[in-house]
PASEBA-1860 file (N, C-alpha, C; in nm, 3 decimals):
! residues 320
1> MALLSEFS> 8.405/-5.280/5.723/8.457/-5.400/5.656/8.374/-5.521/5.697 ~ 8.317/-5.590/5.602/8.228/-5.702/5.630/8.307/-5.822/5.680 ~ 8.239/-5.902/5.761/8.300/-6.025/5.811/8.250/-6.141/5.726 ~ 8.331/-6.181/5.631/8.295/-6.290/5.542/8.388/-6.408/5.567 ~ 8.332/-6.528/5.561/8.414/-6.648/5.576/8.484/-6.679/5.446 ~ 8.584/-6.768/5.453/8.655/-6.812/5.333/8.557/-6.867/5.230 ~ 8.463/-6.946/5.275/8.371/-7.013/5.183/8.272/-6.914/5.121 ~ 8.230/-6.814/5.200/8.138/-6.716/5.144/8.209/-6.625/5.043
9> IIETYFAR> 8.338/-6.597/5.066/8.416/-6.519/4.968/8.423/-6.594/4.837 ~ 8.456/-6.722/4.844/8.467/-6.804/4.722/8.333/-6.813/4.652 ~ 8.228/-6.842/4.729/8.095/-6.860/4.671/8.044/-6.732/4.608 ~ 8.068/-6.619/4.674/8.013/-6.492/4.628/8.091/-6.432/4.511 ~ 8.225/-6.442/4.516/8.306/-6.367/4.421/8.382/-6.451/4.317 ~ 8.401/-6.579/4.345/8.486/-6.655/4.255/8.423/-6.782/4.198 ~ 8.309/-6.823/4.248/8.244/-6.943/4.195/8.146/-6.904/4.085 ~ 8.198/-6.837/3.987/8.114/-6.792/3.875/8.085/-6.907/3.780
17> SALLPPDI> 7.964/-6.913/3.734/7.929/-7.017/3.637/7.987/-6.977/3.502 ~ 8.058/-7.066/3.442/8.118/-7.039/3.311/8.119/-7.168/3.232 ~ 8.113/-7.155/3.101/8.120/-7.271/3.015/8.261/-7.327/3.021 ~ 8.275/-7.446/3.077/8.406/-7.505/3.095/8.458/-7.562/2.963 ~ 8.588/-7.546/2.938/8.646/-7.607/2.818/8.641/-7.759/2.828 ~ 8.650/-7.831/2.719/8.634/-7.976/2.720/8.737/-8.051/2.804 ~ 8.852/-7.986/2.834/8.952/-8.054/2.915/8.928/-8.042/3.065 ~ 8.822/-7.970/3.106/8.788/-7.955/3.248/8.656/-8.026/3.275
25> SLAQGDDC> 8.659/-8.128/3.360/8.535/-8.199/3.392/8.478/-8.157/3.526 ~ 8.558/-8.095/3.612/8.509/-8.047/3.742/8.596/-7.929/3.784 ~ 8.531/-7.817/3.819/8.605/-7.698/3.860/8.585/-7.674/4.009 ~ 8.545/-7.552/4.048/8.531/-7.519/4.190/8.421/-7.599/4.256 ~ 8.434/-7.614/4.387/8.327/-7.675/4.464/8.359/-7.810/4.520 ~ 8.474/-7.867/4.487/8.514/-7.996/4.541/8.656/-7.984/4.595 ~ 8.710/-8.094/4.648/8.845/-8.089/4.703/8.951/-8.064/4.596 ~ 8.926/-8.109/4.475/9.019/-8.089/4.363/8.938/-8.062/4.236
33> ALVLPPAD> 9.001/-7.996/4.143/8.945/-7.988/4.008/8.990/-8.112/3.931 ~ 8.913/-8.146/3.828/8.947/-8.261/3.744/8.972/-8.215/3.602 ~ 9.089/-8.253/3.551/9.133/-8.210/3.418/9.159/-8.331/3.331 ~ 9.111/-8.327/3.208/9.130/-8.435/3.112/9.232/-8.391/3.008 ~ 9.356/-8.440/3.013/9.458/-8.397/2.916/9.419/-8.435/2.773 ~ 9.425/-8.342/2.680/9.399/-8.376/2.540/9.506/-8.473/2.488 ~ 9.469/-8.553/2.391/9.564/-8.649/2.333/9.680/-8.577/2.267 ~ 9.800/-8.632/2.284/9.921/-8.581/2.219/9.956/-8.438/2.259
41> QQLCLSID> 9.916/-8.400/2.381/9.947/-8.267/2.431/10.027/-8.276/2.561 ~ 10.112/-8.179/2.583/10.183/-8.167/2.709/10.124/-8.053/2.789 ~ 10.124/-8.070/2.923/10.076/-7.965/3.012/10.188/-7.867/3.041 ~ 10.162/-7.738/3.015/10.252/-7.631/3.056/10.190/-7.564/3.178 ~ 10.266/-7.550/3.284/10.213/-7.482/3.401/10.318/-7.390/3.460 ~ 10.273/-7.280/3.516/10.362/-7.181/3.575/10.289/-7.112/3.689 ~ 10.362/-7.078/3.794/10.302/-7.012/3.909/10.373/-6.880/3.932 ~ 10.297/-6.779/3.968/10.351/-6.645/3.986/10.286/-6.579/4.107
49> TQVAGRHF> 10.365/-6.513/4.189/10.316/-6.447/4.310/10.338/-6.297/4.301 ~ 10.237/-6.220/4.337/10.244/-6.075/4.341/10.218/-6.030/4.486 ~ 10.310/-5.953/4.541/10.301/-5.910/4.681/10.285/-5.758/4.686 ~ 10.187/-5.711/4.763/10.165/-5.568/4.778/10.289/-5.501/4.834 ~ 10.328/-5.388/4.774/10.445/-5.316/4.818/10.572/-5.363/4.751 ~ 10.567/-5.479/4.687/10.684/-5.531/4.616/10.660/-5.535/4.466 ~ 10.544/-5.585/4.426/10.512/-5.598/4.284/10.408/-5.497/4.238 ~ 10.338/-5.435/4.329/10.243/-5.329/4.297/10.225/-5.243/4.422
57> LETAPASA> 10.183/-5.119/4.400/10.163/-5.028/4.513/10.043/-5.074/4.596 ~ 10.053/-5.056/4.725/9.943/-5.097/4.813/9.817/-5.017/4.786 ~ 9.831/-4.900/4.723/9.716/-4.816/4.690/9.659/-4.847/4.551 ~ 9.713/-4.947/4.483/9.669/-4.978/4.348/9.523/-5.022/4.346 ~ 9.449/-4.987/4.241/9.310/-5.032/4.230/9.302/-5.184/4.221 ~ 9.198/-5.240/4.279/9.181/-5.386/4.276/9.175/-5.439/4.133 ~ 9.111/-5.364/4.045/9.099/-5.409/3.905/9.236/-5.421/3.839 ~ 9.326/-5.326/3.868/9.460/-5.329/3.810/9.544/-5.441/3.868
65> IATRALGS> 9.528/-5.467/3.998/9.601/-5.577/4.061/9.563/-5.710/3.997 ~ 9.436/-5.727/3.967/9.388/-5.852/3.906/9.448/-5.873/3.769 ~ 9.444/-5.769/3.684/9.494/-5.785/3.548/9.645/-5.801/3.546 ~ 9.715/-5.732/3.636/9.860/-5.747/3.643/9.898/-5.890/3.684 ~ 9.828/-5.943/3.783/9.860/-6.077/3.832/9.835/-6.183/3.727 ~ 9.719/-6.180/3.662/9.687/-6.283/3.564/9.764/-6.262/3.434 ~ 9.780/-6.137/3.391/9.852/-6.111/3.267/9.997/-6.154/3.272 ~ 10.064/-6.126/3.382/10.205/-6.165/3.393/10.219/-6.316/3.400
73> ALSDLAAM> 10.125/-6.384/3.465/10.131/-6.530/3.472/10.107/-6.593/3.335 ~ 10.010/-6.542/3.262/9.980/-6.596/3.129/10.096/-6.575/3.032 ~ 10.177/-6.472/3.056/10.290/-6.446/2.968/10.388/-6.563/2.966 ~ 10.398/-6.636/3.077/10.486/-6.754/3.079/10.436/-6.861/2.983 ~ 10.304/-6.876/2.971/10.249/-6.970/2.874/10.280/-6.924/2.731 ~ 10.269/-6.792/2.709/10.298/-6.739/2.576/10.442/-6.770/2.536 ~ 10.534/-6.759/2.632/10.675/-6.783/2.602/10.706/-6.927/2.568 ~ 10.616/-7.019/2.604/10.634/-7.160/2.570/10.553/-7.200/2.447
81> GAKPSHFT> 10.474/-7.106/2.394/10.389/-7.136/2.280/10.264/-7.213/2.315 ~ 10.225/-7.210/2.443/10.111/-7.290/2.489/9.978/-7.219/2.466 ~ 9.874/-7.298/2.449/9.738/-7.247/2.442/9.679/-7.251/2.583 ~ 9.642/-7.138/2.642/9.595/-7.137/2.781/9.462/-7.207/2.797 ~ 9.441/-7.267/2.915/9.318/-7.337/2.941/9.253/-7.292/3.073 ~ 9.326/-7.298/3.184/9.266/-7.271/3.314/9.371/-7.222/3.412 ~ 9.324/-7.176/3.529/9.418/-7.129/3.630/9.358/-7.147/3.769 ~ 9.446/-7.145/3.869/9.403/-7.148/4.009/9.452/-7.021/4.076
89> LALTLPGA> 9.386/-6.984/4.185/9.413/-6.858/4.253/9.425/-6.881/4.403 ~ 9.535/-6.836/4.462/9.550/-6.830/4.607/9.553/-6.683/4.646 ~ 9.455/-6.642/4.725/9.437/-6.501/4.757/9.452/-6.479/4.907 ~ 9.553/-6.402/4.945/9.574/-6.367/5.085/9.530/-6.224/5.105 ~ 9.437/-6.202/5.198/9.375/-6.072/5.218/9.392/-6.024/5.361 ~ 9.418/-5.894/5.380/9.422/-5.841/5.517/9.284/-5.835/5.581 ~ 9.179/-5.834/5.499/9.042/-5.830/5.547/8.947/-5.851/5.432 ~ 8.822/-5.882/5.463/8.723/-5.911/5.359/8.648/-5.784/5.321
97> DEKWLAEF> 8.710/-5.703/5.240/8.651/-5.579/5.191/8.565/-5.612/5.070 ~ 8.433/-5.603/5.086/8.343/-5.647/4.980/8.356/-5.564/4.852 ~ 8.375/-5.433/4.865/8.391/-5.349/4.747/8.518/-5.389/4.672 ~ 8.628/-5.410/4.744/8.754/-5.451/4.682/8.738/-5.586/4.613 ~ 8.676/-5.681/4.681/8.658/-5.815/4.626/8.573/-5.813/4.499 ~ 8.468/-5.731/4.500/8.381/-5.723/4.382/8.458/-5.669/4.262 ~ 8.537/-5.565/4.285/8.615/-5.505/4.177/8.723/-5.601/4.127 ~ 8.793/-5.665/4.220/8.899/-5.758/4.184/8.844/-5.876/4.106
105> SKSLSDFA> 8.738/-5.937/4.156/8.685/-6.058/4.093/8.627/-6.029/3.955 ~ 8.562/-5.914/3.939/8.506/-5.880/3.807/8.618/-5.857/3.705 ~ 8.720/-5.782/3.746/8.833/-5.756/3.656/8.904/-5.886/3.620 ~ 8.923/-5.973/3.719/8.989/-6.101/3.694/8.908/-6.185/3.596 ~ 8.776/-6.191/3.617/8.689/-6.270/3.532/8.687/-6.217/3.388 ~ 8.679/-6.085/3.374/8.675/-6.024/3.241/8.807/-6.050/3.166 ~ 8.919/-6.034/3.236/9.050/-6.055/3.174/9.070/-6.201/3.136 ~ 9.025/-6.290/3.224/9.036/-6.434/3.196/8.954/-6.471/3.073
113> SKHGVVLI> 8.832/-6.419/3.065/8.746/-6.448/2.951/8.808/-6.398/2.820 ~ 8.869/-6.281/2.825/8.934/-6.223/2.707/9.044/-6.315/2.655 ~ 9.114/-6.383/2.745/9.228/-6.465/2.705/9.198/-6.615/2.706 ~ 9.071/-6.652/2.721/9.031/-6.790/2.704/9.071/-6.884/2.816 ~ 9.076/-6.835/2.940/9.108/-6.921/3.053/8.996/-6.913/3.156 ~ 8.981/-7.020/3.234/8.878/-7.023/3.339/8.943/-7.055/3.473 ~ 8.886/-6.997/3.577/8.930/-7.024/3.713/8.867/-7.156/3.759 ~ 8.951/-7.251/3.804/8.897/-7.382/3.842/8.918/-7.417/3.990
121> GGDTTRGP> 8.973/-7.323/4.067/8.990/-7.352/4.209/9.094/-7.261/4.271 ~ 9.117/-7.282/4.402/9.216/-7.201/4.471/9.196/-7.202/4.620 ~ 9.238/-7.093/4.684/9.235/-7.086/4.830/9.233/-6.939/4.871 ~ 9.175/-6.911/4.987/9.181/-6.777/5.045/9.226/-6.789/5.190 ~ 9.299/-6.686/5.235/9.344/-6.683/5.373/9.367/-6.539/5.414 ~ 9.388/-6.516/5.544/9.410/-6.381/5.594/9.560/-6.354/5.611 ~ 9.602/-6.232/5.572/9.741/-6.193/5.585/9.769/-6.074/5.495 ~ 9.896/-6.033/5.480/9.931/-5.924/5.389/9.886/-5.955/5.246
129> LTITIQVH> 9.836/-5.855/5.177/9.779/-5.876/5.044/9.879/-5.942/4.949 ~ 9.845/-6.062/4.905/9.930/-6.141/4.816/9.842/-6.219/4.721 ~ 9.877/-6.218/4.593/9.801/-6.291/4.491/9.894/-6.391/4.424 ~ 9.860/-6.518/4.433/9.936/-6.622/4.366/9.847/-6.691/4.264 ~ 9.893/-6.695/4.141/9.816/-6.755/4.031/9.900/-6.862/3.964 ~ 9.841/-6.979/3.947/9.906/-7.084/3.868/9.825/-7.103/3.740 ~ 9.892/-7.087/3.627/9.826/-7.099/3.498/9.863/-7.231/3.434 ~ 9.770/-7.285/3.354/9.789/-7.414/3.288/9.748/-7.400/3.142
137> GWVELDKA> 9.828/-7.459/3.055/9.795/-7.458/2.914/9.848/-7.583/2.846 ~ 9.815/-7.597/2.719/9.851/-7.717/2.645/9.937/-7.682/2.525 ~ 10.032/-7.768/2.496/10.116/-7.752/2.378/10.138/-7.891/2.319 ~ 10.147/-7.897/2.187/10.167/-8.025/2.120/10.293/-8.094/2.172 ~ 10.286/-8.225/2.185/10.394/-8.304/2.242/10.528/-8.270/2.177 ~ 10.625/-8.234/2.261/10.763/-8.204/2.220/10.774/-8.083/2.127 ~ 10.675/-7.995/2.129/10.680/-7.876/2.045/10.700/-7.746/2.124 ~ 10.702/-7.755/2.256/10.708/-7.634/2.338/10.835/-7.554/2.310
145> LKRSGAKV> 10.820/-7.422/2.311/10.936/-7.334/2.299/11.015/-7.338/2.430 ~ 11.147/-7.329/2.419/11.233/-7.329/2.537/11.332/-7.214/2.528 ~ 11.402/-7.191/2.639/11.503/-7.086/2.640/11.630/-7.129/2.567 ~ 11.650/-7.256/2.553/11.769/-7.309/2.485/11.734/-7.342/2.340 ~ 11.838/-7.350/2.256/11.817/-7.395/2.118/11.859/-7.298/2.011 ~ 11.896/-7.177/2.048/11.940/-7.080/1.946/12.064/-7.130/1.874 ~ 12.078/-7.087/1.749/12.190/-7.130/1.665/12.270/-7.009/1.618 ~ 12.395/-7.034/1.586/12.481/-6.928/1.533/12.416/-6.869/1.408
153> GDLLVVSG> 12.407/-6.738/1.401/12.346/-6.670/1.287/12.199/-6.639/1.305 ~ 12.135/-6.697/1.408/11.994/-6.665/1.434/11.978/-6.516/1.466 ~ 11.863/-6.463/1.428/11.828/-6.326/1.465/11.773/-6.323/1.607 ~ 11.793/-6.212/1.676/11.727/-6.187/1.805/11.616/-6.088/1.778 ~ 11.493/-6.129/1.808/11.374/-6.050/1.775/11.292/-6.026/1.900 ~ 11.231/-5.909/1.910/11.142/-5.880/2.022/11.011/-5.825/1.968 ~ 10.902/-5.856/2.036/10.771/-5.802/1.999/10.748/-5.668/2.067 ~ 10.659/-5.589/2.009/10.616/-5.465/2.073/10.726/-5.365/2.099
161> SLGDAAGG> 10.712/-5.292/2.210/10.812/-5.194/2.252/10.854/-5.223/2.395 ~ 10.969/-5.172/2.434/11.026/-5.203/2.564/11.041/-5.077/2.650 ~ 11.033/-5.097/2.780/11.053/-4.987/2.875/10.926/-4.918/2.919 ~ 10.814/-4.947/2.851/10.689/-4.878/2.882/10.641/-4.904/3.025 ~ 10.651/-5.029/3.070/10.603/-5.062/3.204/10.684/-4.990/3.311 ~ 10.816/-4.982/3.291/10.900/-4.911/3.387/10.865/-4.763/3.389 ~ 10.837/-4.708/3.272/10.793/-4.570/3.267/10.660/-4.550/3.337 ~ 10.568/-4.644/3.315/10.438/-4.637/3.381/10.452/-4.643/3.532
169> LSLIKASK> 10.537/-4.732/3.581/10.557/-4.744/3.726/10.616/-4.615/3.783 ~ 10.709/-4.554/3.709/10.768/-4.428/3.754/10.661/-4.319/3.768 ~ 10.569/-4.314/3.672/10.460/-4.216/3.679/10.366/-4.245/3.795 ~ 10.336/-4.373/3.815/10.246/-4.412/3.924/10.306/-4.372/4.059 ~ 10.435/-4.394/4.076/10.501/-4.359/4.201/10.506/-4.208/4.222 ~ 10.526/-4.135/4.113/10.537/-3.990/4.124/10.404/-3.924/4.158 ~ 10.295/-3.982/4.106/10.159/-3.930/4.131/10.144/-3.783/4.089 ~ 10.228/-3.739/3.995/10.218/-3.601/3.949/10.176/-3.592/3.803
177> YYSEYLED> 10.209/-3.695/3.728/10.183/-3.695/3.585/10.097/-3.816/3.551 ~ 10.044/-3.817/3.431/9.954/-3.927/3.394/9.974/-3.964/3.248 ~ 9.980/-4.094/3.223/9.983/-4.147/3.087/9.907/-4.279/3.091 ~ 9.787/-4.280/3.036/9.706/-4.403/3.039/9.779/-4.517/2.971 ~ 9.848/-4.487/2.861/9.918/-4.592/2.786/10.028/-4.655/2.872 ~ 10.115/-4.573/2.930/10.226/-4.626/3.008/10.179/-4.696/3.135 ~ 10.082/-4.639/3.203/10.035/-4.700/3.326/9.962/-4.831/3.299 ~ 9.889/-4.839/3.188/9.826/-4.965/3.150/9.930/-5.071/3.117
185> RFYRPQPR> 10.042/-5.030/3.061/10.147/-5.126/3.029/10.203/-5.190/3.156 ~ 10.198/-5.119/3.266/10.243/-5.177/3.393/10.133/-5.259/3.459 ~ 10.013/-5.203/3.467/9.906/-5.269/3.542/9.824/-5.367/3.460 ~ 9.829/-5.355/3.328/9.746/-5.442/3.244/9.829/-5.504/3.131 ~ 9.928/-5.585/3.167/10.013/-5.647/3.064/9.931/-5.739/2.974 ~ 9.965/-5.738/2.847/9.894/-5.821/2.750/9.983/-5.938/2.707 ~ 9.956/-6.057/2.757/10.039/-6.173/2.720/10.029/-6.200/2.571 ~ 10.143/-6.224/2.507/10.148/-6.242/2.362/10.121/-6.388/2.325
193> LALGQQLI> 10.001/-6.434/2.359/9.965/-6.575/2.343/9.958/-6.617/2.197 ~ 9.895/-6.536/2.115/9.883/-6.572/1.972/10.020/-6.577/1.907 ~ 10.106/-6.482/1.939/10.240/-6.482/1.882/10.317/-6.605/1.927 ~ 10.307/-6.640/2.055/10.377/-6.758/2.105/10.340/-6.883/2.027 ~ 10.211/-6.897/1.996/10.167/-7.014/1.920/10.216/-7.008/1.775 ~ 10.228/-6.887/1.721/10.283/-6.873/1.585/10.431/-6.908/1.579 ~ 10.500/-6.898/1.692/10.644/-6.925/1.696/10.677/-7.073/1.699 ~ 10.577/-7.156/1.730/10.601/-7.301/1.733/10.654/-7.348/1.597
201> GRATSCID> 10.764/-7.421/1.598/10.824/-7.471/1.474/10.905/-7.368/1.400 ~ 10.912/-7.246/1.452/10.987/-7.139/1.386/11.099/-7.085/1.476 ~ 11.061/-7.038/1.593/11.162/-6.986/1.686/11.246/-7.101/1.740 ~ 11.374/-7.074/1.759/11.463/-7.177/1.814/11.479/-7.164/1.965 ~ 11.443/-7.048/2.020/11.439/-7.028/2.164/11.348/-6.908/2.192 ~ 11.299/-6.899/2.315/11.205/-6.791/2.346/11.198/-6.768/2.497 ~ 11.172/-6.642/2.534/11.153/-6.604/2.674/11.064/-6.481/2.675 ~ 10.991/-6.458/2.783/10.917/-6.332/2.793/11.002/-6.232/2.871
209> VSDGLVAD> 10.988/-6.105/2.835/11.069/-6.000/2.898/11.001/-5.956/3.027 ~ 11.042/-6.017/3.136/10.986/-5.985/3.267/11.087/-5.914/3.355 ~ 11.215/-5.952/3.345/11.318/-5.894/3.431/11.398/-5.784/3.362 ~ 11.373/-5.759/3.234/11.447/-5.659/3.159/11.514/-5.722/3.039 ~ 11.530/-5.645/2.931/11.584/-5.699/2.806/11.721/-5.763/2.825 ~ 11.815/-5.693/2.886/11.950/-5.746/2.899/11.951/-5.870/2.987 ~ 11.879/-5.866/3.098/11.876/-5.981/3.189/11.813/-6.102/3.123 ~ 11.706/-6.083/3.049/11.638/-6.198/2.987/11.713/-6.247/2.864
217> AAHLSRTS> 11.778/-6.156/2.791/11.864/-6.200/2.680/11.978/-6.286/2.733 ~ 12.025/-6.253/2.853/12.133/-6.332/2.913/12.090/-6.475/2.940 ~ 11.963/-6.497/2.971/11.912/-6.634/2.989/11.922/-6.711/2.857 ~ 11.883/-6.648/2.746/11.893/-6.714/2.616/12.038/-6.741/2.580 ~ 12.124/-6.645/2.607/12.265/-6.661/2.578/12.325/-6.778/2.655 ~ 12.298/-6.783/2.784/12.357/-6.886/2.870/12.306/-7.025/2.834 ~ 12.176/-7.039/2.816/12.120/-7.172/2.792/12.152/-7.224/2.652 ~ 12.175/-7.134/2.557/12.213/-7.176/2.422/12.364/-7.181/2.403
225> GLDIAIEL> 12.440/-7.124/2.498/12.585/-7.127/2.489/12.641/-7.038/2.380 ~ 12.571/-6.927/2.351/12.612/-6.838/2.242/12.617/-6.693/2.290 ~ 12.702/-6.613/2.225/12.701/-6.469/2.249/12.580/-6.407/2.180 ~ 12.535/-6.297/2.235/12.429/-6.218/2.171/12.480/-6.075/2.159 ~ 12.466/-6.018/2.040/12.497/-5.877/2.018/12.365/-5.803/1.996 ~ 12.337/-5.705/2.081/12.215/-5.624/2.070/12.252/-5.485/2.022 ~ 12.195/-5.445/1.909/12.219/-5.313/1.853/12.128/-5.212/1.924 ~ 12.188/-5.118/1.998/12.110/-5.025/2.080/12.009/-4.945/1.998
233> SAVPISSE> 12.049/-4.901/1.880/11.960/-4.817/1.800/11.838/-4.893/1.749 ~ 11.843/-5.028/1.754/11.732/-5.108/1.703/11.629/-5.139/1.811 ~ 11.661/-5.119/1.937/11.569/-5.154/2.046/11.444/-5.067/2.035 ~ 11.326/-5.128/2.022/11.203/-5.050/1.999/11.155/-4.979/2.126 ~ 11.141/-4.847/2.116/11.095/-4.764/2.227/10.977/-4.681/2.177 ~ 10.869/-4.679/2.252/10.748/-4.609/2.209/10.767/-4.458/2.213 ~ 10.693/-4.389/2.128/10.699/-4.242/2.127/10.649/-4.185/2.259 ~ 10.555/-4.254/2.324/10.504/-4.207/2.453/10.613/-4.211/2.559
241> LLGRFPDQ> 10.691/-4.319/2.562/10.799/-4.329/2.660/10.907/-4.226/2.631 ~ 10.944/-4.210/2.504/11.046/-4.112/2.468/11.001/-3.970/2.502 ~ 10.871/-3.944/2.483/10.820/-3.811/2.512/10.820/-3.780/2.661 ~ 10.788/-3.879/2.741/10.781/-3.859/2.887/10.918/-3.869/2.954 ~ 11.003/-3.956/2.903/11.132/-3.982/2.967/11.245/-3.982/2.863 ~ 11.273/-3.868/2.802/11.376/-3.865/2.697/11.514/-3.909/2.745 ~ 11.546/-3.884/2.871/11.678/-3.919/2.923/11.684/-4.059/2.984 ~ 11.570/-4.117/3.014/11.567/-4.247/3.082/11.512/-4.359/2.997
249> AQAFALAG> 11.457/-4.326/2.881/11.386/-4.426/2.801/11.474/-4.545/2.766 ~ 11.598/-4.521/2.727/11.686/-4.632/2.689/11.714/-4.723/2.809 ~ 11.741/-4.664/2.925/11.767/-4.744/3.044/11.645/-4.825/3.082 ~ 11.526/-4.766/3.073/11.403/-4.839/3.100/11.389/-4.957/3.004 ~ 11.420/-4.934/2.875/11.405/-5.039/2.775/11.503/-5.153/2.797 ~ 11.622/-5.122/2.843/11.724/-5.225/2.862/11.706/-5.304/2.991 ~ 11.656/-5.239/3.095/11.657/-5.305/3.226/11.530/-5.287/3.308 ~ 11.429/-5.219/3.252/11.311/-5.189/3.331/11.229/-5.311/3.370
257> GDDYELLF> 11.210/-5.403/3.276/11.131/-5.523/3.304/10.982/-5.497/3.303 ~ 10.905/-5.605/3.323/10.758/-5.603/3.333/10.687/-5.569/3.202 ~ 10.758/-5.573/3.088/10.691/-5.546/2.961/10.616/-5.668/2.908 ~ 10.662/-5.788/2.941/10.599/-5.914/2.900/10.584/-5.926/2.749 ~ 10.682/-5.870/2.677/10.694/-5.896/2.535/10.772/-6.026/2.517 ~ 10.766/-6.084/2.397/10.841/-6.206/2.370/10.974/-6.173/2.302 ~ 11.080/-6.234/2.352/11.214/-6.219/2.299/11.257/-6.356/2.249 ~ 11.294/-6.367/2.121/11.317/-6.500/2.065/11.424/-6.500/1.958
265> SIDTKSFE> 11.478/-6.620/1.934/11.575/-6.642/1.827/11.505/-6.712/1.711 ~ 11.546/-6.676/1.589/11.480/-6.731/1.471/11.571/-6.708/1.350 ~ 11.567/-6.798/1.254/11.649/-6.776/1.134/11.578/-6.678/1.040 ~ 11.653/-6.623/0.948/11.602/-6.515/0.863/11.480/-6.557/0.780 ~ 11.485/-6.674/0.721/11.374/-6.719/0.636/11.246/-6.738/0.718 ~ 11.258/-6.798/0.832/11.141/-6.819/0.918/11.085/-6.685/0.967 ~ 11.174/-6.591/0.995/11.129/-6.460/1.041/11.050/-6.388/0.932 ~ 11.095/-6.397/0.810/11.022/-6.332/0.700/10.882/-6.390/0.685
273> ALQSESDM> 10.869/-6.522/0.701/10.737/-6.585/0.694/10.650/-6.542/0.811 ~ 10.709/-6.532/0.929/10.634/-6.490/1.048/10.583/-6.348/1.033 ~ 10.667/-6.260/0.984/10.628/-6.119/0.966/10.506/-6.105/0.877 ~ 10.496/-6.191/0.778/10.387/-6.179/0.681/10.252/-6.216/0.739 ~ 10.250/-6.288/0.852/10.122/-6.332/0.908/10.093/-6.278/1.048 ~ 10.191/-6.217/1.112/10.171/-6.170/1.249/10.117/-6.028/1.251 ~ 10.025/-6.002/1.343/9.972/-5.867/1.362/10.057/-5.785/1.459 ~ 10.151/-5.849/1.526/10.236/-5.782/1.624/10.354/-5.713/1.558
281> PLTVIGHF> 10.389/-5.593/1.604/10.516/-5.534/1.558/10.632/-5.620/1.608 ~ 10.720/-5.658/1.517/10.834/-5.743/1.550/10.961/-5.673/1.502 ~ 11.061/-5.667/1.590/11.183/-5.592/1.559/11.306/-5.680/1.579 ~ 11.390/-5.684/1.474/11.520/-5.751/1.486/11.613/-5.657/1.562 ~ 11.661/-5.701/1.678/11.746/-5.613/1.759/11.888/-5.668/1.774 ~ 11.917/-5.785/1.717/12.051/-5.839/1.732/12.065/-5.975/1.667 ~ 12.173/-6.043/1.702/12.198/-6.175/1.645/12.282/-6.259/1.741 ~ 12.285/-6.388/1.714/12.359/-6.484/1.795/12.488/-6.523/1.723
289> GKPQEKDK> 12.595/-6.541/1.801/12.723/-6.581/1.743/12.800/-6.672/1.838 ~ 12.909/-6.728/1.789/12.993/-6.812/1.872/13.051/-6.729/1.987 ~ 13.061/-6.786/2.105/13.116/-6.710/2.218/13.262/-6.672/2.195 ~ 13.295/-6.546/2.222/13.432/-6.500/2.206/13.524/-6.564/2.310 ~ 13.465/-6.594/2.428/13.540/-6.665/2.532/13.477/-6.802/2.551 ~ 13.557/-6.907/2.544/13.506/-7.043/2.554/13.430/-7.062/2.684 ~ 13.310/-7.118/2.671/13.224/-7.150/2.786/13.182/-7.027/2.866 ~ 13.193/-6.908/2.805/13.150/-6.786/2.873/13.065/-6.701/2.780
297> PRVMLTEN> 12.948/-6.752/2.741/12.861/-6.672/2.653/12.814/-6.546/2.725 ~ 12.795/-6.440/2.648/12.756/-6.313/2.710/12.671/-6.230/2.615 ~ 12.611/-6.126/2.671/12.533/-6.031/2.593/12.614/-5.904/2.575 ~ 12.628/-5.860/2.451/12.702/-5.737/2.420/12.606/-5.633/2.365 ~ 12.626/-5.508/2.403/12.550/-5.397/2.349/12.637/-5.327/2.247 ~ 12.581/-5.300/2.129/12.661/-5.243/2.021/12.596/-5.119/1.961 ~ 12.681/-5.036/1.901/12.637/-4.923/1.819/12.716/-4.931/1.689 ~ 12.643/-4.945/1.579/12.707/-4.962/1.448/12.806/-5.079/1.452
305> DCEVRLPR> 12.763/-5.188/1.515/12.840/-5.313/1.523/12.965/-5.303/1.610 ~ 12.982/-5.193/1.682/13.095/-5.179/1.775/13.043/-5.188/1.918 ~ 13.109/-5.268/2.001/13.063/-5.287/2.138/13.078/-5.158/2.218 ~ 12.976/-5.129/2.297/12.980/-5.011/2.384/12.958/-5.057/2.528 ~ 13.010/-4.979/2.619/12.995/-5.009/2.761/12.899/-4.907/2.821 ~ 12.794/-4.959/2.882/12.699/-4.874/2.952/12.703/-4.910/3.099 ~ 12.649/-4.823/3.187/12.639/-4.860/3.328/12.570/-4.995/3.342 ~ 12.618/-5.077/3.429/12.567/-5.213/3.444/12.419/-5.211/3.476
313> EKGYLHFG> 12.340/-5.281/3.396/12.195/-5.288/3.415/12.160/-5.432/3.449 ~ 12.125/-5.458/3.572/12.104/-5.595/3.616/11.965/-5.646/3.585 ~ 11.868/-5.557/3.569/11.731/-5.603/3.557/11.672/-5.624/3.695 ~ 11.551/-5.674/3.699/11.481/-5.689/3.826/11.538/-5.804/3.908 ~ 11.561/-5.778/4.035/11.611/-5.881/4.126/11.510/-5.899/4.238 ~ 11.457/-6.020/4.251/11.356/-6.047/4.354/11.411/-6.028/4.495 ~ 11.538/-6.056/4.514/11.598/-6.045/4.646/11.716/-5.947/4.646 ~ 11.711/-5.849/4.554/11.818/-5.752/4.543/11.804/-5.641/4.646
END
């Protein structure tokens, strides 16, 4: 294991020359980066931490750790409808492993380039492997999507399929079976940035599915003060997940988390217009209604419009 200083790690692996977007006037190499806010835009920022043994296996490839960390962070920008611009990185390492650093930094750079963001600064230190990324993006003034705002009669719609990441993690832990699709869904989440921007002016509320469908739908329900009815048969589940986990696929889809799909409320007319221009599979899985109990909005699971009771699915708990 090579003995590299903090500054040599940054200089060697993270101070890559890149064409800076017009809103960045100074990136790495000084005490602070300098950012020029575009006119009539608001800054969206979000920070996300990934800890070895908690958010990914300690044996995970460096390339997968990089894409998981940046992809999950960018998903928060997608949920607000923001256009990504730049990010910062705080990297805590148990040691300066040059092979690991080379793989991590290349994967991070490639993934960032794919999604139109640049690294503009950060920090490195020694300790248990931890990756903290703060992402920054821009959204037109007062146009950002929020978790609140759904209206009675709005549809509940989700992008893509659900439960795949939980299935992928189960396979990774088992180390007996392999599915590139499912494992990539866990280690290489694809933030729905284009869809988020298409939802501006259309969706009345939005969230990314990070903690699980039921848990994240509950956030929309609570902040909008409305009940949500989710039709179980409508929840989109991939054929790969059903094939690998026929008995667990529904539970993974409801509470697995880490799919980073967008879950949003929208009226029927706006949804029809969105469908005609979006490349993403979009599925209506429920609707919003007045709360049956005053001041106690909740999420209900239904089959043929009749409420069903399933084992309680809490979703991911950071301190559970």
